[in-house]
N, CA and C atoms as an extended XYZ file, in Angstrom:
252
Properties=species:S:1:pos:R:3:atomname:S:1:resname:S:1:resid:I:1 pbc="F F F"
N         1.088       -1.188       -0.208 N   UNK     1
C         0.128       -0.145       -0.200 CA  UNK     1
C         0.641        1.566        0.478 C   UNK     1
N         2.073        1.030        0.624 N   UNK     2
C         2.274        2.166        0.507 CA  UNK     2
C         3.385        2.399       -0.660 C   UNK     2
N         3.311        2.361       -1.886 N   UNK     3
C         3.810        2.337       -3.071 CA  UNK     3
C         2.322        3.424       -3.482 C   UNK     3
N         1.720        3.363       -3.151 N   UNK     4
C         0.867        4.690       -3.821 CA  UNK     4
C         1.353        5.899       -3.188 C   UNK     4
N         1.705        6.022       -1.794 N   UNK     5
C         2.166        7.099       -1.396 CA  UNK     5
C         3.714        7.408       -2.024 C   UNK     5
N         4.414        6.754       -2.402 N   UNK     6
C         6.017        7.285       -2.981 CA  UNK     6
C         5.821        7.577       -4.190 C   UNK     6
N         4.574        6.751       -5.392 N   UNK     7
C         4.196        7.060       -6.492 CA  UNK     7
C         3.305        8.892       -6.749 C   UNK     7
N         2.454        8.793       -4.955 N   UNK     8
C         2.133       10.420       -5.093 CA  UNK     8
C         2.992       11.526       -4.659 C   UNK     8
N         4.176       11.331       -4.306 N   UNK     9
C         4.960       11.848       -3.692 CA  UNK     9
C         6.226       12.286       -5.222 C   UNK     9
N         6.245       10.820       -5.848 N   UNK    10
C         7.203       11.319       -6.840 CA  UNK    10
C         6.875       12.710       -7.708 C   UNK    10
N         5.064       11.822       -7.983 N   UNK    11
C         5.373       12.719       -9.114 CA  UNK    11
C         4.684       14.066       -8.689 C   UNK    11
N         4.298       14.759       -7.103 N   UNK    12
C         3.804       15.560       -6.945 CA  UNK    12
C         5.846       16.523       -7.009 C   UNK    12
N         6.473       15.910       -6.598 N   UNK    13
C         8.090       16.927       -6.184 CA  UNK    13
C         8.676       16.672       -7.654 C   UNK    13
N         8.015       15.764       -8.890 N   UNK    14
C         8.031       16.560      -10.412 CA  UNK    14
C         7.789       17.258      -10.845 C   UNK    14
N         5.792       17.594      -10.576 N   UNK    15
C         5.286       18.759      -10.438 CA  UNK    15
C         6.093       20.032      -10.234 C   UNK    15
N         5.954       19.935       -8.645 N   UNK    16
C         6.463       20.840       -8.257 CA  UNK    16
C         8.587       21.469       -8.892 C   UNK    16
N         8.790       20.501       -9.130 N   UNK    17
C         9.920       21.197       -9.186 CA  UNK    17
C         9.772       21.704      -10.848 C   UNK    17
N         9.448       21.335      -11.412 N   UNK    18
C         8.646       21.827      -12.896 CA  UNK    18
C         8.253       23.342      -13.105 C   UNK    18
N         6.733       23.291      -11.882 N   UNK    19
C         6.624       24.608      -11.693 CA  UNK    19
C         7.500       25.887      -11.027 C   UNK    19
N         8.014       25.299       -9.567 N   UNK    20
C         9.498       26.204       -9.464 CA  UNK    20
C        10.860       26.265      -10.600 C   UNK    20
N        10.569       25.416      -11.451 N   UNK    21
C        11.681       25.677      -12.429 CA  UNK    21
C        11.158       26.920      -13.974 C   UNK    21
N        10.017       27.144      -13.858 N   UNK    22
C         8.925       28.026      -14.810 CA  UNK    22
C         8.976       29.412      -14.182 C   UNK    22
N         8.520       29.477      -12.570 N   UNK    23
C         8.362       30.111      -11.767 CA  UNK    23
C        10.075       31.317      -12.193 C   UNK    23
N        10.808       30.698      -12.362 N   UNK    24
C        13.050       30.969      -12.038 CA  UNK    24
C        12.369       31.473      -13.248 C   UNK    24
N        12.100       30.640      -14.639 N   UNK    25
C        12.265       31.262      -16.038 CA  UNK    25
C        11.652       32.571      -16.274 C   UNK    25
N        10.523       32.369      -15.592 N   UNK    26
C         9.303       33.788      -16.136 CA  UNK    26
C        10.097       34.683      -15.125 C   UNK    26
N        10.232       34.988      -13.764 N   UNK    27
C        11.111       35.402      -12.965 CA  UNK    27
C        12.081       36.470      -13.582 C   UNK    27
N        13.741       35.489      -14.313 N   UNK    28
C        14.343       35.891      -15.697 CA  UNK    28
C        14.412       36.563      -16.307 C   UNK    28
N        13.157       36.222      -16.862 N   UNK    29
C        12.263       36.850      -18.297 CA  UNK    29
C        12.106       37.710      -17.919 C   UNK    29
N        11.637       38.396      -16.931 N   UNK    30
C        10.957       40.350      -15.971 CA  UNK    30
C        12.222       40.599      -16.032 C   UNK    30
N        12.797       40.342      -15.121 N   UNK    31
C        14.282       40.664      -14.496 CA  UNK    31
C        15.415       41.252      -16.245 C   UNK    31
N        15.471       40.292      -16.602 N   UNK    32
C        15.838       41.118      -17.888 CA  UNK    32
C        15.140       41.784      -18.907 C   UNK    32
N        14.117       41.388      -19.294 N   UNK    33
C        13.256       42.882      -19.563 CA  UNK    33
C        13.168       44.092      -19.197 C   UNK    33
N        13.000       44.242      -17.993 N   UNK    34
C        12.598       45.158      -17.053 CA  UNK    34
C        14.439       46.167      -17.038 C   UNK    34
N        15.365       45.376      -16.926 N   UNK    35
C        16.886       45.990      -16.166 CA  UNK    35
C        17.755       46.235      -17.279 C   UNK    35
N        17.830       44.943      -18.754 N   UNK    36
C        18.359       45.053      -19.591 CA  UNK    36
C        17.950       45.610      -20.973 C   UNK    36
N        16.703       45.710      -20.631 N   UNK    37
C        16.023       46.134      -22.417 CA  UNK    37
C        16.784       47.304      -22.581 C   UNK    37
N        17.360       47.542      -23.492 N   UNK    38
C        17.679       48.969      -24.165 CA  UNK    38
C        16.716       49.832      -24.572 C   UNK    38
N        15.372       49.503      -25.714 N   UNK    39
C        14.402       49.661      -26.115 CA  UNK    39
C        13.897       50.740      -24.815 C   UNK    39
N        12.523       51.797      -24.985 N   UNK    40
C        12.092       52.379      -24.592 CA  UNK    40
C        11.053       51.344      -23.442 C   UNK    40
N        10.851       51.986      -22.412 N   UNK    41
C         9.619       50.967      -21.503 CA  UNK    41
C         8.181       50.715      -22.149 C   UNK    41
N         8.234       49.419      -21.985 N   UNK    42
C         6.378       49.224      -21.938 CA  UNK    42
C         6.324       48.974      -20.995 C   UNK    42
N         4.338       49.051      -21.280 N   UNK    43
C         3.692       48.691      -20.607 CA  UNK    43
C         3.263       47.507      -20.069 C   UNK    43
N         3.833       46.512      -20.359 N   UNK    44
C         3.663       44.889      -19.577 CA  UNK    44
C         3.682       44.773      -18.006 C   UNK    44
N         2.929       44.343      -17.097 N   UNK    45
C         2.869       43.952      -16.085 CA  UNK    45
C         4.422       43.283      -15.341 C   UNK    45
N         4.922       43.941      -15.251 N   UNK    46
C         6.097       43.752      -14.675 CA  UNK    46
C         6.537       43.406      -13.530 C   UNK    46
N         5.808       44.331      -12.570 N   UNK    47
C         5.756       44.373      -11.394 CA  UNK    47
C         4.969       43.110      -10.536 C   UNK    47
N         4.022       43.168      -11.392 N   UNK    48
C         2.681       42.376      -11.128 CA  UNK    48
C         3.535       40.560      -11.437 C   UNK    48
N         3.996       40.410      -12.263 N   UNK    49
C         4.325       38.817      -13.054 CA  UNK    49
C         6.012       38.439      -11.742 C   UNK    49
N         6.303       39.830      -11.900 N   UNK    50
C         7.752       39.216      -11.070 CA  UNK    50
C         6.984       38.584       -9.556 C   UNK    50
N         6.207       39.777       -8.846 N   UNK    51
C         5.647       39.670       -7.812 CA  UNK    51
C         5.141       37.633       -7.710 C   UNK    51
N         4.519       37.610       -8.629 N   UNK    52
C         3.678       36.129       -8.515 CA  UNK    52
C         4.427       35.339       -8.563 C   UNK    52
N         5.597       35.531       -9.324 N   UNK    53
C         6.624       34.540       -9.138 CA  UNK    53
C         7.452       34.426       -8.331 C   UNK    53
N         7.546       35.614       -7.724 N   UNK    54
C         8.719       35.092       -6.360 CA  UNK    54
C         7.461       34.366       -5.614 C   UNK    54
N         6.065       35.622       -5.177 N   UNK    55
C         5.384       34.482       -4.287 CA  UNK    55
C         5.168       33.235       -4.573 C   UNK    55
N         5.450       32.384       -6.164 N   UNK    56
C         4.636       31.102       -5.895 CA  UNK    56
C         6.201       30.163       -5.872 C   UNK    56
N         7.164       30.904       -6.069 N   UNK    57
C         8.123       30.098       -5.455 CA  UNK    57
C         8.030       30.207       -4.139 C   UNK    57
N         8.387       31.154       -3.601 N   UNK    58
C         7.878       31.047       -1.986 CA  UNK    58
C         7.269       30.442       -1.627 C   UNK    58
N         5.477       29.685       -1.976 N   UNK    59
C         5.009       28.721       -1.356 CA  UNK    59
C         5.399       27.830       -2.101 C   UNK    59
N         5.744       26.907       -3.162 N   UNK    60
C         5.777       26.339       -2.895 CA  UNK    60
C         7.644       25.414       -2.713 C   UNK    60
N         8.033       26.060       -2.688 N   UNK    61
C         9.005       25.754       -1.584 CA  UNK    61
C         8.940       24.950       -0.374 C   UNK    61
N         8.181       25.640        0.883 N   UNK    62
C         7.824       24.483        1.997 CA  UNK    62
C         7.112       23.066        1.764 C   UNK    62
N         6.011       23.987        0.443 N   UNK    63
C         5.602       22.421        0.356 CA  UNK    63
C         6.019       20.887       -0.087 C   UNK    63
N         7.467       21.542       -0.729 N   UNK    64
C         8.462       20.387       -1.795 CA  UNK    64
C         9.033       19.845       -0.270 C   UNK    64
N         9.473       20.848        0.723 N   UNK    65
C        10.041       20.736        2.132 CA  UNK    65
C         9.254       19.936        2.609 C   UNK    65
N         8.525       19.952        3.057 N   UNK    66
C         7.740       18.834        3.557 CA  UNK    66
C         7.410       17.954        3.020 C   UNK    66
N         7.069       17.740        1.790 N   UNK    67
C         6.562       16.068        0.771 CA  UNK    67
C         7.897       15.327        0.979 C   UNK    67
N         9.108       15.895        1.143 N   UNK    68
C        10.252       15.956        0.445 CA  UNK    68
C        11.213       14.628        1.819 C   UNK    68
N        10.942       16.065        2.983 N   UNK    69
C        11.385       15.409        4.457 CA  UNK    69
C        10.691       14.025        5.073 C   UNK    69
N         9.420       13.554        4.670 N   UNK    70
C         9.050       12.342        5.267 CA  UNK    70
C         9.885       11.279        4.574 C   UNK    70
N         9.224       11.039        3.595 N   UNK    71
C        11.146       10.068        2.721 CA  UNK    71
C        12.069       10.184        3.963 C   UNK    71
N        13.393       11.045        3.664 N   UNK    72
C        14.173       11.562        3.977 CA  UNK    72
C        14.231       10.726        5.359 C   UNK    72
N        13.417       11.172        6.695 N   UNK    73
C        13.094       10.735        7.984 CA  UNK    73
C        13.320        9.197        7.752 C   UNK    73
N        12.515        8.587        7.281 N   UNK    74
C        12.433        7.115        6.785 CA  UNK    74
C        13.489        6.470        6.538 C   UNK    74
N        13.962        7.277        5.877 N   UNK    75
C        15.658        6.321        5.736 CA  UNK    75
C        16.289        6.626        6.409 C   UNK    75
N        16.945        7.999        7.651 N   UNK    76
C        17.435        8.163        8.287 CA  UNK    76
C        17.254        7.465        9.283 C   UNK    76
N        16.366        7.253       10.174 N   UNK    77
C        16.010        6.788       11.045 CA  UNK    77
C        14.273        6.214       11.122 C   UNK    77
N        14.618        5.155       10.818 N   UNK    78
C        13.226        4.091       10.128 CA  UNK    78
C        12.378        3.879       11.118 C   UNK    78
N        11.799        3.998       12.017 N   UNK    79
C        10.832        3.371       13.189 CA  UNK    79
C         9.184        3.082       12.786 C   UNK    79
N         9.170        2.590       11.518 N   UNK    80
C         7.612        1.787       11.518 CA  UNK    80
C         6.634        3.051       11.667 C   UNK    80
N         6.707        4.017       11.855 N   UNK    81
C         5.736        5.003       11.818 CA  UNK    81
C         4.989        5.747       13.581 C   UNK    81
N         4.494        6.296       13.774 N   UNK    82
C         4.187        6.891       15.159 CA  UNK    82
C         3.256        5.629       15.842 C   UNK    82
N         2.345        4.934       14.964 N   UNK    83
C         1.428        3.922       15.457 CA  UNK    83
C         2.408        2.201       15.816 C   UNK    83
N         3.583        2.140       15.706 N   UNK    84
C         4.031        0.605       16.147 CA  UNK    84
C         4.662        0.945       17.693 C   UNK    84
C-alpha cells in the first residue's frame, strides 16, 4: 500500500520542480526585460508578474520540503511510523 504514497510523492515532486523552474524562468525573463532592455519602457505588467513569480516560488518551496522530508526521515531513522 505504501507504493501509492511513494508514487504520489514522486509525481508531486516532479510537478513541483517543473513549476519552480517555470517560475524561475518567468522571473528571469521579467528582470531581463525590465533592467537589460535598451528600448523604451513598455507597458507590460512586470511588477505584477515578478511579484507572482516570487510568491509562487516561495509558496512551493515549503511544500517541497514538507513532502520530501518524510521519506528522508524514514531513510535516516526508520521506526515504522508513530502507530508502532
